[in-house]
N, C-alpha and C positions, 0 to 999 in steps of 0.2 A: 540536452539540457532539460531537465524536468520542468513541468509547468505548475508544480505544486507550490503553492504560495508558502512563504516562511513568516515567522514572527520575529520581532525584535527581542532577543533575549536579555533580560535585565542583568547585566554584568556589573561588578563593582559593589555588590551589596552582601557578598559572602556566600559560602556554600549552602548554608541552610536556607537562605532566601531563594537561591536558585532551585533547590529541591522543592521548597514550599510553592514557588511559582509554577514549576512543572506539574506538581500534583493538582494544583488548582485548575490548570489548563486541561489536564485530562479529565477532571471532574466536571469541568464546564462543556465537555464534549469535543474538544479540539482533537482532530484525528492524530494518531500517534505519528504517521508519516510526516505531517507538518511539524510537529514538535522535534522529531528526529533530525529533519533537515535544518530546522532553525538552530538547534544546538550545534549540529555538525558545521553549519556555515557561519556561526557567530565568531566574533573576534576572540582571540585568545586572552584569557584574563590574566592579569599580573598577579593575582592571588592563587598561590598554589593549591590551597584547599578548594577554591571555587573551580579551578581548572580540573582537578581530579573529580570533583562532583559532576561537572559537565560530561567528562568522559564516562563516568559511571552511569549517568542517565542515558547518554547515547547508546551504550552497550545494552542497558536494560530495556529501553524502548525498541531499539533495533531488534534485540533478541526475541522479544515477544512475537514480533512479525515473521522473523525468520523461522522460529519454532513452529509457528502456524503452518508455514509453507512446508516444512519438513514433515509435520504431522499430517498435513493434507496428502502429501505424496504417499505416505505409509497408509493412509486410510484408502487411498485409491488402490494401492497394491492389494489391500485386504478386502477389496470390492465393497467398502463402506463409503459409497458415493455420496450419500447424504451428509455424512460427517466431513468429507473432503470439501463439499460445497459450502458447508457452514464455515469451516476454517478459511478457505479462499475468500468468501464473501466478506468475512471480518477484515481481512487484509485490504480488500477493495474499499470498504467503508473507511478503513484507516489511511487510505491514500498511500499504500505501499508503493515505493518509487521504482520497483523493478517490474519486469513483465511476467514473471512466473504465475501469480494468482490469476492474471487476466488471461494468459494463454491457456492455462489449465481449465479455467471456467468455460472458455470459449469451446474448447474441445469437448468437455463434459456435456455442456448444453446442447451443442450440435449433435453429438452422439445420441442424445436422448430426444432429439427433434424438437427442443425447446429453442426455436430460433429467435423468438422475441428476447429471451434472456441472453442468448449468444450476441445479438446486436447490441443490447444494452451494455454488455461487458466490453465489447470492442469500442463502442462510442466512449465509454467511461475512460478507457485507456487513452484514446486519441484526444479527448477533451481535457483530461486531468493529469496524465503522466507523460506519455509519448516521448520516451528516452531514446527509442531505437527507430531511426528513419526507415529501415526495411521492414520492421515489424509494423509500422504505421501503414505502409503500403499494403502489406499483407492484410492487416485488419480492414482496410478500406475495401480490398477485394472480397474478403469474407463477408463484410456488411452487404455488399451488392448481391452476393450469392444467397445469403440468408434471407434478404428481402424478396428474392424470387421464390424461395420455398414458401414464405409467408403469404405472398400473393396468390400462389397456386393452390394453397390449402382451402 
C-alpha cells in the first residue's frame, strides 16, 4: 500500500468542475502522483460525464508519468544519462507510485558514485512510496552500503 497522501476529489459538481479543480491543483503544485491516486481512489460519480472526465484525467495524469519513465529508459539506452535523470527526477518529485524511477535513479547515481543522491532516492522511496516490501528491504541494504562509501570518501 502506497504512503502517498490523497485528496478528496470534489464529485457531484460536474465534469467541468472536476477538470477545473484538477487544473488548479496542478497549477498549485500538487504532485501528479497525489492527484492520480486521488482520482483513482475516489468514489464513482453518478454523473456519466463526470465519471468520464475522471477517467480521462486519470489516464492523462498517469500517462505523463508513464511516458517519462519510457522516455527515461530510452534516454538511458541512448547514453543520454542527464536526460534520463531529469525525467526520473520529475517522477520522483511528482510522487510516482511505482518503483521504476527510484530504482533507475539509484542505479544511475551509484554507478556515477553519487552516493548521497542514491541515498536520497532510496530514502524518498521508503518514506513516500514504499509499495514493495522486498524492494524496501533492498533499499535499506543499499542505504547502508552507500553510507559506508560516503564515510570512506
